[in-house]
Structure formats: C-alpha cells, structure tokens
N, C-alpha and C positions, 0 to 999 in steps of 0.2 A: 641360829641356823640360817635365817634369811640373810644376815650380814655376811656369812661365809659364802652363800650362793652369789650374792651381789659382788663380792670380791673376785670370785672365780669368773663370773661373767665379765667383769671389767678387765681382768687379765686376758681372757680369751679375745675380747674386742681389741685390746692393745696389741696382742700378738698378730691379729689379722691386719690391723693398721700398719704394723711394722713390716709385714710381708710386702706391702705395696711399695715401700721405699727401699727395700733390700735390692742389691744389684741383681739384674736380670740374668737368667741363664743364657749362655752364649748362643744356643740354638734359637732362643726367642729374639735375641739381638739380631742375629743373621736374618731371620724372617722379617723383622721390622725394617731392616736396611734394604732387603730385596724389594719389599713393598714400596719404600720411598724411591728407590731407583726406577721401579716400574712407573710410578707416577711422573717422575722427572722425564723419562724417555717418552712416555705417551704424550705428555704436554708438548715436548719438542716436536715429535712427529706430527701432532695435530696443529702445530704452529699456534699454541695457546699458552702464552706466558703466565696466565693466572693458574692454570692447571699445573704447569711445570714448576711453579714456585710453591706449591703446597708443602713440600718437605723442607723449605728453605728458612733459615733463621734470620732474624734482624741483624745478626753479626756476620752474615755470609760475605766471603771474599773469594775471588777466583784468580788463579795464577795467570800471568801473562801468556804463557805458552799454551794454556788451554783456550784462552780467549781468541787467539789468532787462528785456531782451528775453525772457529765459527764465523769470524769476520776479520777484516784486515786491520782493525784497531785493537788495542789491548783493553784490559779491564780497568775501570775506575769506579770508585764508590764502595759502598758497603750496604748489605741488607737486601730485603725483599724488593724494594723499589728499584734499586740499581740492577738487580737480577732481571726484573721484568722489563726494564728499559733496554738492557743489553739484548735480551732475546727478542724483543719487539724489533730492534734494529737488525738482528740476524734474519728474521723472517721477511724483511724487505729485500734481502740479498739471495735467499734460498727458497726453492719450491721443491715439491715432491720429496720431502725429507724422509729418510729412514734413520732412526737412532736406536742403537742398542747399547745398553750398559749392563755388562755381564759381571756379576759379583764373583770374585775369585777367593779372596781371603778377608778375614775380619780380625782385627786386633782390638781387644777390649781392655781399657785401663780406666777403672772407676766408671765415671759417667761420660767417657769419651770413647767412641768407637771409630777406628780408621778402617776404611774398606779399600781394598785394592780391586780395581774394576777395569775390565777391558772395554774401551769406548770405541764404537764405530759409528761414524756419521757420514751418510751419503746424501747427496742432493743434486739439484740442478741450480747452478749459479745464474739467476735470471738478470743480474745486473751487468752481465757481459753479453756482447753481441758477436756471434750467436751465443745462446746460453750454453754453458759448459757443464759437463758432468764433474762432480766434485766428490772426493772421498778423503776422510781424515780418520786415522785410527791410532790407538796407542793405549798404554797402561796409565791409568790415573789413580790418584789417591784422594778419596773423598772422606772428610772428617765430619762425623756427626756428634752432637752433644745431646745427652738425655735431658729433656725438659719435661714439664708437666704435660705438654701436648704430645709427647713422644720423642722420637729421635729426629732432630732437626739438623740439616746440613749447614755447617759453618765454614767449610773450606773445600775447594776443589782445585787440585794442583797436579802437576806432572811428576813431582818428586814427593817421596814420603816426608811427612813432617819430621823434623829433627827432635828427638827426645830420648831419654834414657828408657830402655826397654823394660827395666824393672821386672815386675811380676805380671807382665802382660799374658793374656790368654789368647792363643791363636787357634783358628780353625781352618 
C-alpha cells in the first residue's frame, strides 16, 4: 500500500513539474510581453539603460531602421551590453523623453513570441542649437524567446521576421 501511495505521489509531482515546462497560455504570454514592454518604455523614459535592458537577452539585435529613430547612427553589436551602450548614447542626444510601446498582436510559435507594437518616441534633441522637438513613430516587431528567466527580447525590427506561419496562434 505504501509503495502504491509513493508511486502516485511521484506521478503527481512529475505532473506538476511537467506543467511548468508546458507551453504557456497565449493570454499569459501576452501579459508577460506587455510587462516587458512596460519595463522597456519606462527605462527609456527615465533615461535608465539598466532598467530598459531588464527584458533584453544576451542575443539581442536591433534593426537599422529602428536604431536611426533614436540616434543618427545605426545599430552594431549584440546583447545586453550593446543595448545599454546604444541607449546611453541616445540619452546624450535626447531629453524630456516620452516613450510608448503599445502591444497590438502576439504570434506564438513554441518558445518564440513575436509582438507587433506601435512605437511612439518624443523628445527634445539637446544636441542641436536650439534644441528641437523630435517625434518618431511606427509599427515594430519585437521577438521574444522563452527562457528560464521568462520572455526575453531577442530582436527589435521594423519588419516582421520571415518564417513559415505554420501552426501559429494569434491574438
């Protein structure tokens, strides 16, 4: 009898452990991505590259068309360090920043989630005399990958990633 109870207990624990690795519900993914976008936007508004980089992966890359919205030079490098360096240089050019990243759609394929986001960035360009009001806006595609720490941003571009739509789940 004790052996049977032990087997049932082990199976129950295995089932609970399996639930943690199962694909997340699309509404949970959407909520997690919205939280990451909020951290990113808040960090940019506060001119804090450490806060903005919280949802960023070591594999992060940015499309050139996104980079030129924030500074006159394109993107180079990969990862959190490049992200922080990039935005530190952005904050030397801009003041009084307003950043909104509004989540519109999410496509989930396995452990990769692609978010279509409306991006609006407003600031004062302080590197110009006199300082100029600046606005950049558009639709962006941010790609997140599920890792142990949660959903981390691996790509930010102006065009959706090219892939076979397959069995994607849209919201």
